[in-house]
C-alpha positions as CSV (number, residue, x, y, z in Angstrom):
1,X,-10.4,-29.2,-10.8
2,X,-11.7,-26.1,-12.6
3,X,-13.1,-23.2,-10.9
4,X,-16.1,-23.0,-13.2
5,X,-19.0,-25.5,-13.5
6,X,-20.2,-25.2,-17.0
7,X,-23.8,-26.3,-18.1
8,X,-25.9,-26.1,-20.9
9,X,-29.7,-25.8,-20.9
10,X,-32.1,-24.8,-23.8
11,X,-29.5,-22.7,-25.7
12,X,-28.2,-21.0,-22.2
13,X,-24.8,-22.0,-20.8
14,X,-24.2,-21.0,-17.2
15,X,-20.8,-21.0,-15.8
16,X,-21.3,-21.1,-12.4
17,X,-18.3,-20.1,-10.2
18,X,-17.2,-22.8,-7.8
19,X,-14.0,-21.6,-5.6
20,X,-15.5,-22.5,-2.3
21,X,-16.1,-21.0,0.0
22,X,-16.5,-17.5,-1.3
23,X,-15.9,-17.9,-4.5
24,X,-12.6,-15.6,-4.7
25,X,-11.5,-14.5,-8.1
26,X,-7.7,-16.1,-8.3
27,X,-5.6,-16.1,-11.6
28,X,-6.7,-19.9,-11.9
29,X,-10.4,-18.8,-12.0
30,X,-10.1,-16.2,-14.2
31,X,-8.5,-18.4,-16.4
32,X,-10.9,-21.3,-16.0
33,X,-14.0,-18.3,-16.8
34,X,-12.3,-17.0,-19.7
35,X,-12.2,-20.9,-21.3
36,X,-15.9,-20.8,-20.5
37,X,-16.4,-18.2,-22.2
38,X,-14.6,-19.3,-25.6
39,X,-15.8,-22.8,-25.2
40,X,-19.7,-21.2,-25.1
41,X,-19.0,-19.1,-28.0
42,X,-17.7,-22.3,-30.1
43,X,-21.0,-24.2,-29.1
44,X,-23.7,-23.6,-31.8
45,X,-26.2,-24.8,-29.5
46,X,-25.4,-21.9,-26.9
47,X,-27.1,-18.7,-27.5
48,X,-26.4,-16.8,-24.7
49,X,-24.3,-17.3,-21.3
50,X,-24.9,-16.7,-18.0
51,X,-22.3,-15.8,-15.3
52,X,-23.5,-16.8,-11.6
53,X,-22.6,-17.8,-7.8
54,X,-24.8,-19.5,-5.5
55,X,-28.4,-18.0,-5.1
56,X,-27.0,-16.5,-1.8
57,X,-23.6,-15.2,-2.9
58,X,-21.9,-14.7,-6.2
59,X,-18.0,-13.6,-5.5
60,X,-16.0,-12.2,-2.8
61,X,-14.1,-10.2,-5.1
62,X,-10.1,-10.7,-6.0
63,X,-7.7,-12.5,-4.3
64,X,-6.1,-9.9,-1.8
65,X,-3.6,-12.8,-0.9
66,X,-2.3,-11.9,-4.4
67,X,-0.9,-8.4,-2.9
68,X,1.3,-9.8,-0.6
69,X,3.5,-11.3,-3.7
70,X,3.8,-7.7,-5.3
71,X,7.3,-6.7,-4.7
72,X,8.0,-4.4,-7.5
73,X,5.6,-1.9,-9.7
74,X,5.6,-4.5,-12.9
75,X,4.3,-7.1,-10.0
76,X,1.3,-4.8,-9.7
77,X,0.9,-3.9,-13.1
78,X,1.0,-7.7,-14.0
79,X,-2.4,-8.4,-11.9
80,X,-4.1,-5.5,-12.8
81,X,-3.8,-6.4,-16.7
82,X,-4.8,-10.1,-15.8
83,X,-8.0,-9.1,-14.3
84,X,-8.6,-6.3,-17.3
85,X,-8.2,-9.0,-19.7
86,X,-10.1,-11.4,-18.7
87,X,-13.0,-9.0,-18.0
88,X,-12.2,-7.3,-21.7
89,X,-12.6,-10.9,-22.9
90,X,-16.1,-11.5,-21.5
91,X,-17.4,-7.6,-22.9
92,X,-16.2,-9.0,-26.4
93,X,-17.9,-12.1,-26.5
94,X,-20.1,-12.4,-29.7
95,X,-22.9,-14.3,-27.6
96,X,-24.5,-12.1,-24.8
97,X,-23.3,-12.9,-21.3
98,X,-25.5,-12.1,-18.2
99,X,-24.3,-11.8,-14.7
100,X,-26.7,-13.4,-12.1
101,X,-25.6,-11.9,-8.7
102,X,-26.1,-11.8,-5.0
103,X,-25.2,-11.2,-1.8
104,X,-22.0,-9.0,-1.1
105,X,-20.9,-7.7,-4.6
106,X,-17.9,-5.9,-3.7
107,X,-14.2,-4.7,-5.7
108,X,-13.7,-7.1,-8.4
109,X,-17.0,-9.0,-8.0
110,X,-18.7,-6.2,-9.1
111,X,-16.1,-5.2,-11.6
112,X,-16.5,-8.9,-13.3
113,X,-20.3,-8.1,-13.2
114,X,-20.2,-4.6,-15.1
115,X,-17.7,-6.6,-18.0
116,X,-20.9,-8.3,-18.4
117,X,-23.6,-7.2,-21.2
118,X,-26.7,-7.2,-19.0
119,X,-27.1,-7.7,-14.8
120,X,-29.6,-9.3,-12.6
121,X,-29.5,-9.2,-8.7
122,X,-31.5,-10.9,-5.9
123,X,-32.9,-9.0,-3.7
124,X,-31.2,-7.7,-0.8
125,X,-27.9,-7.7,-2.6
126,X,-25.6,-4.9,-1.9
127,X,-23.2,-3.2,-4.4
128,X,-19.4,-1.6,-2.9
129,X,-16.4,-0.5,-4.5
130,X,-14.1,-0.5,-1.1
131,X,-10.7,-0.7,-2.6
132,X,-10.0,2.9,-1.6
133,X,-10.3,1.9,2.1
134,X,-7.6,-0.7,1.3
135,X,-5.5,2.4,-0.1
136,X,-5.8,1.0,-3.8
137,X,-7.1,2.2,-6.5
138,X,-9.9,-0.6,-8.6
139,X,-7.5,-2.1,-11.1
140,X,-9.9,-4.4,-13.1
141,X,-11.9,-1.9,-15.0
142,X,-13.9,-0.5,-12.3
143,X,-12.9,3.5,-12.6
144,X,-13.8,3.1,-16.4
145,X,-16.7,1.3,-16.4
146,X,-18.6,2.3,-13.3
147,X,-19.2,5.7,-14.5
148,X,-20.4,4.7,-17.8
149,X,-23.1,2.4,-16.3
150,X,-24.5,4.8,-13.5
151,X,-22.9,8.5,-14.2
152,X,-19.8,9.7,-13.3
153,X,-20.5,11.7,-10.2
154,X,-22.8,8.3,-8.6
155,X,-19.4,6.7,-9.5
156,X,-17.0,8.9,-8.0
157,X,-19.1,8.9,-5.0
158,X,-19.4,4.8,-4.8
159,X,-15.5,5.0,-5.8
160,X,-13.7,7.4,-3.0
161,X,-15.9,6.5,-0.3
162,X,-16.6,2.9,-0.4
163,X,-20.1,2.9,1.2
164,X,-22.4,0.2,-0.5
165,X,-26.0,1.0,-2.2
166,X,-28.7,-1.4,-2.2
167,X,-30.0,-3.4,-4.7
168,X,-33.1,-1.3,-5.0
169,X,-30.6,2.0,-5.6
170,X,-28.4,-0.1,-8.1
171,X,-31.5,-0.7,-10.3
172,X,-32.6,3.1,-9.9
173,X,-29.0,3.9,-11.0
174,X,-28.7,1.4,-14.0
175,X,-26.1,-0.5,-12.5
176,X,-28.4,-3.7,-12.5
177,X,-31.3,-4.2,-15.3
178,X,-33.5,-6.5,-13.1
179,X,-33.9,-7.6,-9.5
180,X,-35.6,-10.6,-8.6
181,X,-35.9,-13.1,-5.6
182,X,-33.0,-15.3,-5.2
183,X,-34.5,-18.5,-6.0
184,X,-35.2,-17.5,-9.4
185,X,-31.7,-15.9,-10.0
186,X,-31.1,-17.3,-13.2
187,X,-34.6,-17.0,-15.1
188,X,-34.6,-13.6,-15.4
189,X,-31.2,-13.3,-16.2
190,X,-31.5,-15.9,-19.0
191,X,-34.7,-13.5,-20.3
192,X,-32.7,-10.1,-20.2
193,X,-30.0,-11.6,-22.7
194,X,-30.3,-9.6,-25.7
195,X,-27.7,-8.5,-28.2
196,X,-24.5,-7.9,-26.7
197,X,-24.0,-4.3,-25.1
198,X,-20.3,-3.4,-24.4
199,X,-20.2,-0.9,-21.0
200,X,-17.3,0.2,-22.6
201,X,-18.8,1.6,-25.5
202,X,-21.5,3.5,-23.5
203,X,-21.5,7.6,-23.6
204,X,-20.9,10.2,-20.2
205,X,-23.9,12.7,-19.7
206,X,-22.8,16.0,-18.1
207,X,-20.0,15.3,-16.2
208,X,-19.1,17.4,-12.6
209,X,-15.8,16.2,-10.4
210,X,-16.9,19.2,-7.8
211,X,-17.7,16.9,-5.0
212,X,-15.3,14.3,-6.2
213,X,-12.4,17.0,-5.4
214,X,-13.8,17.7,-1.7
215,X,-13.8,14.2,-1.0
216,X,-10.4,14.0,-2.4
217,X,-9.2,17.3,-0.9
218,X,-10.2,15.6,3.2
219,X,-8.0,12.7,2.3
220,X,-4.6,12.4,3.9
221,X,-1.8,13.1,1.5
222,X,-0.3,9.7,2.7
223,X,-3.2,7.9,0.9
224,X,-3.3,8.6,-2.6
225,X,-5.5,5.9,-3.5
226,X,-8.4,9.2,-3.8
227,X,-6.4,11.2,-6.2
228,X,-5.2,8.2,-8.0
229,X,-9.0,7.1,-8.6
230,X,-10.4,10.4,-9.8
231,X,-7.3,10.5,-11.9
232,X,-8.4,7.2,-13.6
233,X,-12.1,8.4,-14.0
234,X,-10.9,11.6,-15.5
235,X,-8.5,9.7,-18.3
236,X,-11.4,7.2,-19.0
237,X,-13.6,10.0,-19.4
238,X,-11.5,12.7,-21.4
239,X,-9.6,10.4,-23.5
240,X,-10.2,6.7,-24.0
241,X,-11.3,3.8,-22.3
242,X,-8.5,2.0,-23.4
243,X,-6.0,5.1,-21.7
244,X,-8.3,4.6,-18.7
245,X,-6.8,0.9,-18.3
246,X,-3.8,1.7,-18.7
247,X,-3.9,4.5,-15.9
248,X,-5.4,1.9,-13.6
249,X,-2.5,-0.4,-14.1
250,X,0.0,2.5,-13.1
251,X,-2.5,3.9,-10.4
252,X,-2.7,0.5,-8.8
253,X,1.2,-0.1,-9.2
254,X,1.8,3.7,-7.6
255,X,-0.8,2.9,-4.6
256,X,0.9,-0.5,-3.7
257,X,4.4,1.2,-3.7
258,X,3.4,3.3,-0.9
259,X,3.9,2.5,3.1
260,X,0.9,3.6,3.8
261,X,-0.8,1.4,1.4
262,X,1.2,-1.4,2.1
263,X,0.5,-0.8,5.9
264,X,-3.2,-1.1,5.4
265,X,-2.9,-4.4,3.7
266,X,-1.0,-5.6,7.1
267,X,-3.8,-4.8,9.0
268,X,-6.2,-6.2,6.5
269,X,-4.6,-9.4,6.9
270,X,-3.3,-9.1,10.6
271,X,-7.3,-8.6,11.5
272,X,-8.1,-12.2,9.6
273,X,-5.4,-13.9,11.5
274,X,-6.4,-13.2,15.2
275,X,-8.7,-16.1,15.3
276,X,-6.0,-18.5,14.3
277,X,-4.6,-20.3,17.6
278,X,-2.5,-23.4,16.3
279,X,-2.9,-25.0,20.1
280,X,-6.5,-25.0,19.6
281,X,-6.4,-26.6,16.2
282,X,-7.8,-29.7,17.0
283,X,-10.1,-28.4,20.0
284,X,-14.2,-29.0,19.5
285,X,-16.3,-25.7,19.6
286,X,-20.4,-25.5,20.1
287,X,-22.8,-23.3,18.2
288,X,-24.1,-20.7,20.7
289,X,-27.7,-20.3,19.5
290,X,-29.2,-18.9,22.8
291,X,-27.4,-15.9,25.1
292,X,-28.3,-14.1,28.3
293,X,-26.5,-11.1,29.6
294,X,-26.7,-10.5,33.1
295,X,-26.6,-6.8,34.0
296,X,-28.3,-3.9,32.1
297,X,-25.9,-1.0,32.5
298,X,-24.0,0.6,29.0
299,X,-21.7,-2.4,28.8
300,X,-24.6,-5.1,29.1
301,X,-26.8,-3.2,26.8
302,X,-24.4,-3.0,24.0
303,X,-23.4,-6.5,24.3
304,X,-27.2,-7.3,24.3
305,X,-27.6,-5.5,20.9
306,X,-24.8,-6.6,19.5
307,X,-26.3,-10.1,20.1
308,X,-29.6,-9.2,18.8
309,X,-28.0,-7.6,15.7
310,X,-26.3,-11.0,14.7
311,X,-29.7,-12.8,14.8
312,X,-29.7,-14.5,18.0
313,X,-32.1,-14.1,20.7
314,X,-31.1,-12.7,24.1
315,X,-32.3,-12.8,27.5
316,X,-32.0,-9.9,29.6
317,X,-31.7,-10.1,33.1
318,X,-30.9,-7.1,36.0
319,X,-32.3,-7.7,39.5
320,X,-32.9,-4.1,39.3
321,X,-36.3,-3.2,37.4
322,X,-35.5,0.3,36.7
323,X,-32.4,-0.3,35.1
324,X,-33.8,-3.6,33.3
325,X,-36.4,-1.0,32.0
326,X,-33.8,1.7,31.1
327,X,-31.8,-0.9,29.5
328,X,-34.5,-2.2,27.2
329,X,-35.5,1.3,26.1
330,X,-31.7,1.8,25.2
331,X,-31.8,-1.0,23.0
332,X,-35.2,-0.2,21.5
333,X,-34.0,3.2,20.8
334,X,-30.6,2.1,19.7
335,X,-32.0,0.1,16.9
336,X,-34.9,2.1,16.4
337,X,-32.4,4.8,15.2
338,X,-30.8,2.5,12.6
339,X,-34.1,1.7,11.1
340,X,-34.9,5.5,10.4
341,X,-31.3,6.1,8.9
342,X,-32.2,3.0,6.9
343,X,-29.9,0.9,8.0
344,X,-32.1,-1.7,9.2
345,X,-35.2,-3.0,7.4
346,X,-38.7,-2.9,9.5
347,X,-39.2,-6.1,9.2
348,X,-35.6,-6.7,10.7
349,X,-36.3,-4.3,13.4
350,X,-39.3,-6.0,14.8
351,X,-37.3,-9.8,14.6
352,X,-34.8,-8.1,16.7
353,X,-37.0,-6.7,19.3
354,X,-39.0,-9.9,19.1
355,X,-36.1,-12.0,20.2
356,X,-35.1,-9.8,23.4
357,X,-36.4,-11.1,26.5
358,X,-36.0,-8.9,29.7
359,X,-36.5,-10.7,33.0
360,X,-35.2,-10.2,36.8
361,X,-35.8,-13.8,37.0
362,X,-32.4,-16.5,37.3
363,X,-34.2,-19.4,36.4
364,X,-35.1,-18.2,32.8
365,X,-31.9,-18.1,31.5
366,X,-31.8,-22.0,32.3
367,X,-31.9,-22.9,28.7
368,X,-28.7,-20.4,27.6
369,X,-25.7,-21.6,25.7
370,X,-24.1,-18.6,26.8
371,X,-24.4,-16.3,29.4
372,X,-22.3,-12.9,29.8
373,X,-21.8,-11.2,32.9
374,X,-21.6,-7.3,32.7
375,X,-22.2,-6.3,36.0
376,X,-20.3,-3.5,38.1
377,X,-16.2,-3.8,38.5
378,X,-16.4,-5.2,42.1
379,X,-14.9,-8.6,42.3
380,X,-17.9,-9.4,45.3
381,X,-20.4,-8.5,43.1
382,X,-19.0,-10.6,40.3
383,X,-18.3,-13.5,42.0
384,X,-22.2,-13.4,43.7
385,X,-23.4,-13.4,39.7
386,X,-21.2,-16.0,38.4
387,X,-22.6,-18.3,41.7
388,X,-26.0,-17.5,40.5
389,X,-25.4,-18.2,36.5
390,X,-23.9,-21.7,37.6
391,X,-26.7,-22.4,40.0
392,X,-29.2,-21.1,36.6
393,X,-27.6,-23.1,33.8
394,X,-26.8,-26.4,32.9
395,X,-23.2,-28.1,33.2
396,X,-22.7,-27.5,29.5
397,X,-23.5,-23.8,29.3
398,X,-20.1,-21.4,28.4
399,X,-19.9,-18.8,31.3
400,X,-18.3,-15.2,30.1
401,X,-17.7,-12.0,32.4
402,X,-16.9,-8.9,30.5
403,X,-14.5,-7.4,33.0
404,X,-12.2,-4.8,32.2
405,X,-9.6,-5.1,35.2
406,X,-10.4,-8.0,37.5
407,X,-8.2,-11.3,37.0
408,X,-10.2,-14.0,35.6
409,X,-7.9,-16.6,37.5
410,X,-9.1,-14.8,40.6
411,X,-12.6,-15.0,39.6
412,X,-12.4,-18.3,38.4
413,X,-11.2,-19.3,41.8
414,X,-14.5,-19.8,43.5
415,X,-16.3,-21.8,40.5
416,X,-17.6,-25.3,40.7
417,X,-16.7,-25.5,36.9
418,X,-14.0,-23.2,35.9
419,X,-13.1,-24.9,32.6
420,X,-15.8,-23.5,31.2
421,X,-15.0,-20.1,32.3
422,X,-14.0,-17.6,29.7
423,X,-13.4,-13.8,29.4
424,X,-15.3,-11.8,26.8
425,X,-13.9,-8.4,26.9
426,X,-16.1,-5.9,24.6
427,X,-15.5,-2.3,23.8
428,X,-17.6,0.5,24.2
429,X,-20.1,1.1,22.7
430,X,-20.0,-2.7,22.4
431,X,-23.0,-3.1,19.7
432,X,-20.6,-0.9,17.1
433,X,-16.7,-1.4,18.1
434,X,-15.6,-4.5,15.8
435,X,-13.1,-5.7,18.8
436,X,-13.5,-8.9,21.2
437,X,-10.5,-9.8,23.3
438,X,-10.9,-13.2,24.3
439,X,-9.3,-13.6,27.6
440,X,-8.0,-17.5,28.4
441,X,-7.4,-17.9,31.9
442,X,-5.0,-20.8,33.3
443,X,-8.0,-23.0,34.1
444,X,-10.1,-22.6,31.0
445,X,-10.8,-25.8,28.7
446,X,-9.7,-25.6,24.7
447,X,-13.3,-26.1,23.9
448,X,-14.5,-23.2,26.1
449,X,-11.7,-20.8,24.5
450,X,-12.8,-22.5,20.9
451,X,-16.1,-21.6,21.3
452,X,-15.8,-18.4,22.1
453,X,-13.7,-17.7,18.8
454,X,-16.5,-19.1,16.9
455,X,-19.2,-16.8,18.5
456,X,-17.2,-13.8,17.9
457,X,-17.5,-14.6,14.3
458,X,-21.0,-14.8,14.7
459,X,-21.5,-11.7,16.1
460,X,-19.4,-10.5,13.6
461,X,-16.9,-9.4,15.8
462,X,-12.9,-10.0,15.3
463,X,-11.8,-11.9,18.3
464,X,-8.2,-11.6,19.6
465,X,-7.1,-14.1,22.0
466,X,-5.5,-12.8,25.4
467,X,-3.7,-14.5,28.0
468,X,-5.2,-13.3,31.6
469,X,-2.9,-10.5,32.8
470,X,-4.2,-7.4,34.3
471,X,-5.1,-4.8,31.5
472,X,-5.1,-7.6,29.1
473,X,-4.3,-6.4,25.8
474,X,-5.8,-2.9,24.5
475,X,-6.2,-1.1,28.0
476,X,-2.5,-2.2,29.3
477,X,-1.1,-0.2,25.9
478,X,-3.5,2.3,25.8
479,X,-4.1,3.5,29.5
480,X,-0.2,4.8,29.8
481,X,-0.6,6.5,26.4
482,X,-3.6,8.3,28.1
483,X,-1.6,9.1,31.3
484,X,1.5,10.4,29.5
485,X,-1.2,13.2,28.1
486,X,-1.7,14.1,31.3
487,X,1.8,14.4,31.8
488,X,2.7,16.7,28.9
489,X,-0.2,18.9,30.6
490,X,2.0,19.0,33.9
491,X,5.2,19.6,31.7
492,X,3.4,23.0,30.0
493,X,1.5,21.5,27.0
494,X,-2.0,22.7,26.4
495,X,-5.2,20.3,26.1
496,X,-5.3,21.3,22.4
497,X,-2.0,21.0,21.2
498,X,-2.0,17.3,22.6
499,X,-4.8,16.4,20.8
500,X,-4.2,18.2,17.5
501,X,-0.9,16.6,17.8
502,X,-2.3,13.1,17.8
503,X,-5.2,14.0,15.1
504,X,-2.3,15.0,13.0
505,X,-0.6,11.5,13.7
506,X,-3.6,10.0,11.9
507,X,-5.7,9.0,15.1
508,X,-9.7,9.9,14.8
509,X,-9.5,12.4,18.2
510,X,-6.8,12.9,20.9
511,X,-6.4,11.1,24.2
512,X,-7.6,14.3,26.1
513,X,-11.0,14.3,24.0
514,X,-11.4,10.5,24.1
515,X,-10.7,10.1,27.8
516,X,-13.3,13.0,28.1
517,X,-15.6,10.5,25.9
518,X,-15.2,7.4,28.1
519,X,-14.9,8.9,31.3
520,X,-12.1,10.6,33.6
521,X,-13.6,8.1,36.6
522,X,-12.7,4.8,34.1
523,X,-9.1,6.1,33.9
524,X,-8.4,6.3,37.6
525,X,-10.2,3.0,38.4
526,X,-8.9,1.0,35.8
527,X,-5.3,2.8,36.3
528,X,-5.5,1.9,39.9
529,X,-5.1,-2.0,38.9
530,X,-2.6,-1.4,36.0
531,X,-0.5,0.7,38.7
532,X,0.0,-2.4,41.3
533,X,0.2,-4.8,38.7
534,X,3.0,-2.5,36.5
535,X,5.1,-0.1,38.9
536,X,6.9,0.9,35.9
537,X,3.9,2.7,34.5
538,X,4.1,5.1,37.4
539,X,1.5,6.5,39.5
540,X,-2.1,7.8,37.8
541,X,-1.3,11.4,37.3
542,X,-2.4,14.0,40.0
543,X,-4.1,16.3,37.2
544,X,-6.7,13.4,36.1
545,X,-7.3,12.5,40.3
546,X,-8.1,16.2,40.5
547,X,-10.4,16.4,38.0
548,X,-12.5,13.3,39.4
549,X,-12.4,14.4,42.9
550,X,-14.2,17.8,41.4
551,X,-16.5,15.9,39.9
552,X,-15.4,16.8,36.1
553,X,-16.1,13.4,34.6
554,X,-16.1,14.4,31.4
555,X,-19.0,14.6,28.5
556,X,-21.2,12.6,31.3
557,X,-20.7,15.3,34.2
558,X,-20.7,18.8,31.2
559,X,-17.0,19.0,31.9
560,X,-13.5,17.0,32.4
561,X,-10.9,18.6,30.4
562,X,-13.0,20.4,28.4
563,X,-16.3,21.8,29.1
564,X,-19.5,20.3,27.3
565,X,-22.9,21.5,26.2
566,X,-25.7,19.3,26.6
567,X,-26.4,17.1,23.7
568,X,-23.3,18.3,21.9
569,X,-20.1,16.4,22.3
570,X,-18.0,19.3,21.0
571,X,-15.0,20.0,23.4
572,X,-14.4,23.5,24.6
573,X,-11.8,25.1,26.7
574,X,-12.8,24.4,30.7
575,X,-10.9,27.1,33.0
576,X,-11.7,24.7,35.8
577,X,-9.7,22.3,34.4
578,X,-6.7,25.0,33.3
579,X,-6.5,26.1,37.4
580,X,-6.2,22.3,38.1
581,X,-3.2,22.0,35.5
582,X,-1.6,25.4,36.2
583,X,-1.4,24.2,39.5
584,X,0.0,21.2,39.6
585,X,2.4,22.6,37.4
586,X,3.3,24.8,40.3
587,X,3.0,22.4,43.2
588,X,5.7,20.2,41.1
589,X,8.2,22.8,40.9
590,X,8.6,22.6,37.3
591,X,8.3,25.5,34.9
592,X,6.2,25.0,32.1
593,X,7.4,25.1,29.0
594,X,6.7,25.2,25.2
595,X,6.4,21.3,23.9
596,X,6.6,21.2,20.4
597,X,4.3,19.0,18.4
598,X,6.9,16.3,17.5
599,X,7.8,15.4,21.5
600,X,4.1,15.2,22.0
601,X,3.8,12.7,19.3
602,X,6.9,11.0,20.1
603,X,6.1,10.5,24.1
604,X,2.7,9.4,23.3
605,X,3.6,7.0,20.6
606,X,6.5,5.3,22.4
607,X,4.5,5.0,25.6
608,X,2.8,2.8,23.4
609,X,5.6,1.0,21.8
610,X,7.2,0.3,24.9
611,X,4.0,-1.4,26.5
612,X,3.0,-3.5,23.4
613,X,7.0,-4.6,23.1
614,X,6.6,-5.9,27.2
615,X,3.6,-7.6,25.8
616,X,4.9,-9.1,23.4
617,X,7.8,-10.3,25.9
618,X,5.3,-11.5,28.2
619,X,3.7,-13.9,25.7
620,X,0.2,-12.3,26.7
621,X,-0.5,-12.7,22.5
622,X,0.2,-15.0,19.8
623,X,1.4,-12.6,17.2
624,X,3.0,-9.0,17.2
625,X,0.1,-8.9,14.1
626,X,-2.4,-9.6,16.7
627,X,-1.1,-6.4,18.5
628,X,-1.4,-4.6,15.6
629,X,-5.1,-5.5,14.9
630,X,-5.8,-4.6,18.1
631,X,-5.0,-1.2,18.3
632,X,-6.2,-0.6,15.1
633,X,-9.8,-1.6,16.3
634,X,-10.1,-0.7,19.7
635,X,-8.4,2.7,19.7
636,X,-8.5,4.0,16.0
637,X,-4.6,3.9,15.8
638,X,-4.4,4.6,12.2
639,X,-4.2,1.3,9.8
640,X,-1.9,3.4,7.5
641,X,0.4,3.2,10.2
642,X,-0.1,-0.6,10.3
643,X,-0.7,-0.5,14.0
644,X,1.7,0.2,17.0
645,X,4.5,-2.7,16.5
646,X,4.9,-2.4,12.6
647,X,5.1,1.5,13.1
648,X,7.9,0.5,15.6
649,X,9.2,-1.8,12.9
650,X,8.9,0.7,9.9
651,X,11.0,3.7,11.9
652,X,13.1,0.8,13.2
653,X,13.8,-1.0,16.3
654,X,17.2,0.5,17.3
655,X,15.7,3.9,16.8
656,X,12.7,2.9,19.0
657,X,15.4,1.3,21.8
658,X,17.8,4.8,21.3
659,X,14.9,7.4,21.9
660,X,13.2,5.0,24.5
661,X,16.9,4.9,26.2
662,X,16.9,8.7,26.2
663,X,13.6,9.6,27.2
664,X,13.9,7.2,30.0
665,X,16.8,9.4,31.2
666,X,14.9,12.6,30.9
667,X,11.6,11.5,32.4
668,X,12.3,8.2,34.1
669,X,11.3,4.7,34.2
670,X,7.9,4.3,32.3
671,X,10.1,4.8,29.1
672,X,12.2,2.0,30.1
673,X,13.0,-0.7,26.8
674,X,12.2,-4.2,27.6
675,X,15.0,-6.7,27.5
676,X,13.2,-8.2,24.5
677,X,14.0,-4.8,22.5
678,X,17.3,-5.0,22.8
679,X,17.4,-9.0,21.3
680,X,15.1,-7.6,18.5
681,X,17.0,-4.5,17.4
682,X,19.2,-6.3,14.8
683,X,16.1,-7.8,13.3
């Protein structure tokens, strides 16, 4: 079956991409597309050609699955050349070719459109060149045609940031020639067709690389895509289009040959596989159309906003009128801020705010398909809330908890229908963080879990299926990392040095800055649960307990490990915290020592690695890649390092085992390698 549906009406040949569900551009589709263009050129009844998809969606771009087959440089160059040649044949068509596009025009999809002679888009279409986020350069002519269409500076901004532009901006820049309603997409496309205009023959205006060079200078040295992109654009501008295409092929091969890029691609696929659960393949799932959120604290409001942003109505319930009002206001202000920033059209803002119902009446949630409780982390309070929910909703409704510490098996014990109970563990801020842990307790019905996975996709979250166990997945691995940061302080490291080492490693911020943001009291509360469940973790470090005892909770109190000025998240030295650190060093009877950045990094990362391997040993998740995806999305572990376990495999499991054994002798059982590691070291 052809990937292209062809029809001719009134002298116009419409070539419709036909590879559902998202019209991914494969080598097979390229062949069919080229054949369609050739046929149209030999058909005397055809005056012009239109390439399109559906009124809502054109194409998802190049099939990234091809990248998994790349073993050597020539494989990468071959794929790049295949796309370039296909698009060049379209551009060389003797009859005018117009791209009629809609939806998210990303990467290869946009490169295809740019090879056409004219471009028409539906209102609301979004254009981007996100390859740099995957650690690669565009390889299908994007670095050559985009600068010729919209100018070098504007093109480099798109190419180096991956940021999208709207249809209106695309029209203004000259990326598209016309914009219309989606239902009328092919009509202006047909009218647009004049004589063929080859993009590659367009000339450049004034060229400046100043801003692009600044962007490249800020990129990690391990990630070469930015410098490759700038090099390809320069080559095309200063030499020729053909030379620029060759630079693209070679640059793509160079990027694919780096570990950082291969790790980014590993994470890309890992995030798309987390929802796959073989044992749920035959489980039915239901559409969630009406959601209720119980508790309008910070997590409850974030969850409610996440659901609203997905276009679903939300009933927000809190028995405390003041908390309910405050939660409403927080949601309203957050959404209005997005609208002010141009991220949310006024009509969508109005629709979202109109879809929020605030109430203290339990009967109001009776029609909900899914109820998510997000009340205080107290088992008695949560059980009371779950009882009220069960009384209020239909027997078919799914009930979820957002707890981060309490066992779901324990919470399910008192429920009338525990099979419909599931964990939905959001991360703060819930409306922005992409990860959602789906916690599967012993009594959860397969249909309940399948519905939870489907709901996660509905609200545009990446779900990771986790077996019920204290700390679940991310907190189980991440809290030991934060605790180790405090233990490093006790050993003599300075806070700034600890945080700097992890930023150099690739995290967006260090562990001490991060816990100040989350709250040191949250760490103490959660770690109390983990310490009981996992004795090898050791007790909560005395430094953090003392900070909490003195009210130094972090940003929310104005002081934690660091000091903060009101409205300014910038961390500053905190003399009071330094006194606590100094006292802890003396109390332990240890002489503080200078700790090198390499030791800081090794101890912090291997604490995570050791715990992640225990998670796998216990069967908490299905795949190692689930751990990698969760830690990247939930904690900011650098994607170019592939995630915690991919990083461990990259440095070698034998090396990990040896290093953990050394640290165990020096520092204690918290670094003890799990039994499985000895079995895996030869793999």
